[in-house]
C-alpha positions as a Markdown table, in Angstrom:
| # | Residue | x | y | z |
|---|---|---|---|---|
| 1 | Met | -37.8 | 27.5 | 280.2 |
| 2 | Ser | -35.5 | 28.9 | 277.0 |
| 3 | Tyr | -34.0 | 26.9 | 274.4 |
| 4 | Leu | -30.7 | 27.3 | 275.8 |
| 5 | Thr | -31.6 | 25.6 | 279.0 |
| 6 | Leu | -34.1 | 23.0 | 276.9 |
| 7 | Val | -30.7 | 22.3 | 274.8 |
| 8 | Val | -28.4 | 21.8 | 277.9 |
| 9 | Leu | -30.8 | 19.6 | 279.5 |
| 10 | Thr | -31.4 | 17.7 | 276.8 |
| 11 | Leu | -27.4 | 17.2 | 276.5 |
| 12 | Ile | -27.2 | 16.4 | 279.7 |
| 13 | Ile | -29.7 | 13.4 | 279.8 |
| 14 | Gly | -28.6 | 12.0 | 277.0 |
| 15 | Met | -25.1 | 12.2 | 277.8 |
| 16 | Gly | -25.5 | 10.6 | 281.7 |
| 17 | Ala | -27.8 | 7.8 | 280.0 |
| 18 | Gln | -25.3 | 7.2 | 277.1 |
| 19 | Phe | -22.2 | 6.9 | 279.6 |
| 20 | Trp | -24.0 | 4.8 | 282.1 |
| 21 | Val | -24.7 | 2.2 | 279.8 |
| 22 | Asn | -21.6 | 1.8 | 278.0 |
| 23 | His | -19.8 | 1.5 | 281.4 |
| 24 | Gln | -22.5 | -1.2 | 282.3 |
| 25 | Leu | -22.3 | -3.2 | 278.7 |
| 26 | Lys | -18.3 | -2.7 | 279.2 |
| 27 | Lys | -17.9 | -3.8 | 282.8 |
| 28 | Tyr | -20.4 | -7.4 | 282.2 |
| 29 | Ser | -18.7 | -7.7 | 278.5 |
| 30 | Ser | -15.7 | -8.8 | 280.1 |
| 31 | Val | -17.6 | -11.4 | 282.7 |
| 32 | Gly | -17.9 | -14.8 | 281.4 |
| 33 | Ile | -21.5 | -16.7 | 281.9 |
| 34 | Gly | -21.1 | -19.9 | 283.6 |
| 35 | Asn | -23.0 | -21.8 | 281.1 |
| 36 | Gly | -20.1 | -20.9 | 278.2 |
| 37 | Met | -22.9 | -20.3 | 275.9 |
| 38 | Thr | -23.0 | -17.7 | 272.9 |
| 39 | Gly | -25.7 | -14.9 | 273.1 |
| 40 | Ala | -27.0 | -17.2 | 269.5 |
| 41 | Glu | -27.1 | -20.4 | 271.7 |
| 42 | Cys | -29.1 | -18.5 | 274.5 |
| 43 | Ala | -31.2 | -17.0 | 272.5 |
| 44 | Arg | -32.2 | -20.0 | 270.7 |
| 45 | Gln | -32.4 | -21.8 | 274.0 |
| 46 | Met | -34.8 | -19.3 | 275.2 |
| 47 | Leu | -37.2 | -19.6 | 272.1 |
| 48 | Ser | -37.1 | -23.4 | 272.6 |
| 49 | Tyr | -37.9 | -23.1 | 276.4 |
| 50 | Tyr | -41.3 | -21.1 | 275.3 |
| 51 | Gly | -42.0 | -23.3 | 272.3 |
| 52 | Ile | -41.3 | -20.4 | 269.5 |
| 53 | Thr | -40.2 | -22.5 | 266.7 |
| 54 | Asn | -40.5 | -20.0 | 263.7 |
| 55 | Val | -37.9 | -17.1 | 264.7 |
| 56 | Ala | -35.1 | -17.1 | 263.0 |
| 57 | Val | -32.0 | -15.7 | 264.6 |
| 58 | His | -29.3 | -13.8 | 262.8 |
| 59 | Arg | -25.6 | -12.5 | 263.2 |
| 60 | Gly | -25.9 | -8.7 | 262.5 |
| 61 | Gly | -23.7 | -6.1 | 262.4 |
| 62 | Pro | -22.4 | -3.9 | 265.2 |
| 63 | Gly | -24.6 | -2.2 | 267.1 |
| 64 | Gln | -27.6 | -4.3 | 265.6 |
| 65 | Asp | -29.8 | -6.0 | 268.6 |
| 66 | Phe | -33.1 | -6.3 | 267.4 |
| 67 | Phe | -36.5 | -8.3 | 267.0 |
| 68 | Asp | -37.9 | -7.6 | 263.6 |
| 69 | Pro | -41.7 | -8.3 | 263.6 |
| 70 | Arg | -42.1 | -8.2 | 260.3 |
| 71 | Thr | -39.8 | -11.1 | 259.4 |
| 72 | Asn | -40.2 | -12.8 | 262.8 |
| 73 | Ser | -36.6 | -12.7 | 263.4 |
| 74 | Val | -34.1 | -11.7 | 266.4 |
| 75 | Thr | -30.9 | -10.1 | 265.1 |
| 76 | Leu | -27.8 | -10.1 | 267.2 |
| 77 | Ser | -24.2 | -7.9 | 266.8 |
| 78 | Pro | -21.3 | -9.8 | 266.4 |
| 79 | Asp | -20.4 | -9.4 | 270.4 |
| 80 | Ala | -23.8 | -10.6 | 271.4 |
| 81 | Tyr | -24.2 | -13.1 | 268.5 |
| 82 | Asp | -20.5 | -14.9 | 269.4 |
| 83 | Gly | -19.8 | -13.4 | 273.0 |
| 84 | Arg | -20.1 | -15.7 | 275.6 |
| 85 | Ser | -20.7 | -13.0 | 278.2 |
| 86 | Ile | -23.2 | -11.7 | 280.9 |
| 87 | Thr | -23.7 | -8.9 | 278.4 |
| 88 | Ala | -24.4 | -11.0 | 275.3 |
| 89 | Thr | -26.8 | -13.3 | 277.2 |
| 90 | Ala | -28.5 | -10.5 | 278.7 |
| 91 | Thr | -29.0 | -8.7 | 275.1 |
| 92 | Ala | -30.0 | -11.9 | 273.3 |
| 93 | Cys | -32.6 | -12.9 | 275.9 |
| 94 | His | -34.0 | -9.3 | 275.6 |
| 95 | Glu | -34.2 | -9.9 | 271.8 |
| 96 | Val | -35.7 | -12.7 | 272.6 |
| 97 | Gly | -38.2 | -11.3 | 274.9 |
| 98 | His | -39.6 | -9.3 | 272.0 |
| 99 | Ala | -40.4 | -12.4 | 270.2 |
| 100 | Cys | -42.2 | -13.7 | 273.3 |
| 101 | Gln | -44.3 | -10.3 | 273.0 |
| 102 | Tyr | -45.1 | -11.1 | 269.4 |
| 103 | Ala | -46.1 | -14.7 | 269.8 |
| 104 | Ala | -48.3 | -13.7 | 272.5 |
| 105 | Asp | -50.2 | -11.1 | 270.8 |
| 106 | Tyr | -48.9 | -8.5 | 273.9 |
| 107 | Ser | -50.6 | -5.1 | 273.3 |
| 108 | Pro | -48.1 | -2.3 | 273.6 |
| 109 | Met | -46.3 | -4.2 | 271.2 |
| 110 | Lys | -48.9 | -4.6 | 268.7 |
| 111 | Ile | -49.4 | -0.7 | 269.3 |
| 112 | Arg | -45.9 | -0.1 | 268.5 |
| 113 | Thr | -46.2 | -1.6 | 265.7 |
| 114 | Ala | -48.9 | -0.1 | 264.4 |
| 115 | Ile | -47.8 | 3.4 | 264.8 |
| 116 | Val | -44.9 | 3.0 | 263.3 |
| 117 | Pro | -45.6 | 4.1 | 260.0 |
| 118 | Val | -47.3 | 7.2 | 261.1 |
| 119 | Val | -44.1 | 8.2 | 263.5 |
| 120 | Asn | -41.9 | 7.6 | 260.6 |
| 121 | Leu | -43.3 | 10.3 | 258.6 |
| 122 | Ala | -44.1 | 12.6 | 261.5 |
| 123 | Ser | -40.2 | 12.1 | 262.4 |
| 124 | Asn | -38.9 | 13.0 | 259.4 |
| 125 | Leu | -41.5 | 16.5 | 258.8 |
| 126 | Trp | -42.1 | 18.1 | 262.0 |
| 127 | Val | -39.4 | 19.9 | 262.0 |
| 128 | Phe | -39.5 | 21.4 | 258.7 |
| 129 | Val | -43.3 | 22.1 | 258.8 |
| 130 | Leu | -42.3 | 23.9 | 262.3 |
| 131 | Leu | -40.0 | 26.1 | 260.2 |
| 132 | Ile | -42.5 | 26.8 | 257.4 |
| 133 | Gly | -45.0 | 27.9 | 259.8 |
| 134 | Ile | -42.3 | 30.4 | 261.7 |
| 135 | Phe | -41.2 | 31.7 | 258.3 |
| 136 | Leu | -44.8 | 32.1 | 257.2 |
| 137 | Val | -46.0 | 33.1 | 260.6 |
| 138 | Ser | -48.5 | 30.6 | 260.3 |
| 139 | Asn | -49.5 | 29.3 | 263.8 |
| 140 | Asn | -51.6 | 26.4 | 262.1 |
| 141 | Leu | -48.8 | 24.8 | 260.6 |
| 142 | Ile | -46.9 | 25.2 | 263.8 |
| 143 | Thr | -49.8 | 23.5 | 265.5 |
| 144 | Ile | -49.7 | 20.7 | 263.0 |
| 145 | Ala | -46.0 | 20.8 | 263.7 |
| 146 | Ile | -46.8 | 20.3 | 267.5 |
| 147 | Ile | -49.0 | 17.4 | 266.5 |
| 148 | Met | -46.6 | 15.7 | 264.4 |
| 149 | Tyr | -43.7 | 15.5 | 267.0 |
| 150 | Ala | -46.5 | 14.4 | 269.7 |
| 151 | Ala | -47.2 | 11.3 | 267.9 |
| 152 | Val | -43.4 | 10.9 | 268.1 |
| 153 | Val | -43.5 | 11.5 | 272.1 |
| 154 | Ile | -46.5 | 8.7 | 272.3 |
| 155 | Phe | -44.4 | 6.1 | 270.4 |
| 156 | Gln | -41.3 | 6.7 | 272.9 |
| 157 | Leu | -43.6 | 6.6 | 275.7 |
| 158 | Val | -45.4 | 3.4 | 274.1 |
| 159 | Thr | -42.1 | 2.1 | 273.6 |
| 160 | Leu | -41.1 | 2.1 | 277.6 |
| 161 | Pro | -43.5 | -0.6 | 278.3 |
| 162 | Val | -42.2 | -2.3 | 275.5 |
| 163 | Glu | -38.6 | -2.6 | 276.7 |
| 164 | Phe | -39.4 | -3.0 | 280.0 |
| 165 | Asn | -41.5 | -6.1 | 279.9 |
| 166 | Ala | -38.6 | -7.9 | 277.6 |
| 167 | Ser | -36.3 | -7.2 | 280.1 |
| 168 | Asn | -38.5 | -8.9 | 282.7 |
| 169 | Arg | -39.1 | -11.9 | 280.3 |
| 170 | Ala | -35.8 | -12.3 | 280.0 |
| 171 | Met | -34.8 | -11.9 | 283.9 |
| 172 | Val | -37.6 | -14.9 | 284.6 |
| 173 | Tyr | -36.4 | -17.0 | 282.1 |
| 174 | Met | -32.5 | -16.6 | 283.3 |
| 175 | Gly | -34.4 | -17.3 | 286.9 |
| 176 | Gln | -36.4 | -20.5 | 285.7 |
| 177 | Ile | -33.2 | -21.8 | 284.2 |
| 178 | Gly | -31.3 | -21.7 | 287.1 |
| 179 | Leu | -28.7 | -18.9 | 286.4 |
| 180 | Pro | -26.8 | -17.9 | 289.5 |
| 181 | Ala | -27.5 | -15.1 | 291.2 |
| 182 | Ala | -24.9 | -13.0 | 290.4 |
| 183 | Glu | -25.3 | -13.7 | 287.1 |
| 184 | Arg | -28.8 | -12.6 | 287.0 |
| 185 | Ser | -27.8 | -9.5 | 289.0 |
| 186 | Gly | -25.1 | -8.6 | 286.3 |
| 187 | Ala | -27.4 | -9.2 | 283.4 |
| 188 | Gly | -30.1 | -6.6 | 285.4 |
| 189 | Ala | -27.8 | -4.4 | 285.7 |
| 190 | Val | -27.4 | -4.9 | 281.8 |
| 191 | Leu | -30.9 | -4.3 | 281.5 |
| 192 | Arg | -31.6 | -1.8 | 284.0 |
| 193 | Ala | -28.9 | 0.4 | 281.9 |
| 194 | Cys | -30.2 | 0.3 | 278.9 |
| 195 | Ala | -33.7 | 0.4 | 279.8 |
| 196 | Phe | -32.7 | 3.7 | 281.0 |
| 197 | Thr | -31.8 | 5.1 | 277.5 |
| 198 | Tyr | -35.2 | 4.9 | 276.5 |
| 199 | Val | -36.2 | 6.8 | 279.9 |
| 200 | Ala | -34.1 | 9.6 | 278.8 |
| 201 | Ala | -35.4 | 9.6 | 275.5 |
| 202 | Ala | -38.5 | 10.3 | 276.3 |
| 203 | Leu | -38.1 | 12.6 | 278.8 |
| 204 | Thr | -36.0 | 14.8 | 276.1 |
| 205 | Ser | -38.9 | 14.2 | 274.0 |
| 206 | Ile | -41.4 | 15.6 | 276.4 |
| 207 | Leu | -39.4 | 18.4 | 277.4 |
| 208 | Gln | -39.2 | 19.3 | 273.9 |
| 209 | Leu | -43.0 | 19.3 | 273.6 |
| 210 | Leu | -43.5 | 21.3 | 276.4 |
| 211 | Trp | -40.8 | 23.8 | 274.7 |
| 212 | Leu | -42.9 | 23.5 | 271.4 |
| 213 | Leu | -46.2 | 24.1 | 273.8 |
| 214 | Gly | -44.8 | 27.2 | 275.3 |
| 215 | Gln | -43.6 | 28.7 | 272.0 |
| 216 | Arg | -47.3 | 27.7 | 270.3 |
| 217 | Gln | -48.6 | 30.0 | 273.1 |
| 218 | Asp | -46.3 | 33.0 | 273.0 |
């Protein structure tokens, strides 16, 4: 596979995933949630439902929707924190799903958290090691760069079950509290679209790794 083909494929996959997730988020951001609760209220209610009392819910900046195991806290973007839409509810419950994983010592999350420092280092350095290896015609350095990039790919693969499980926990909770089927369906559409972005990222990384391995074999 040529590098141009790789670039085109990754662009198609990335842009397709981004278009779909933006479409779904926008679509259900305009659909109100029947219980009238904000995302922050939904998050706190879900935490309470599962007996988790030591997780704070913070209002973050635009695009900041995440659970931080270091501070054991959930941060929601303004749209999710203050919003009373299906998108806000789905987003909030998904992030609380991560908090539930942390509270339950969910193995994939523990593995993901443990390898974060190594992955952060590898993701920042692998391309420089690769370029130096190419410049010096050093197969050893090129191999090291590929191994570093493989660590990034492994991280993305480990991320998939973590994200899928958090969404599943969100959907189970929304079913248990009696959220109407139509609203659960919308929330599911939002969560599936968001999950697709992780699948797309993993797929493009795998393609990149295969291309690098092909270069090494040459």
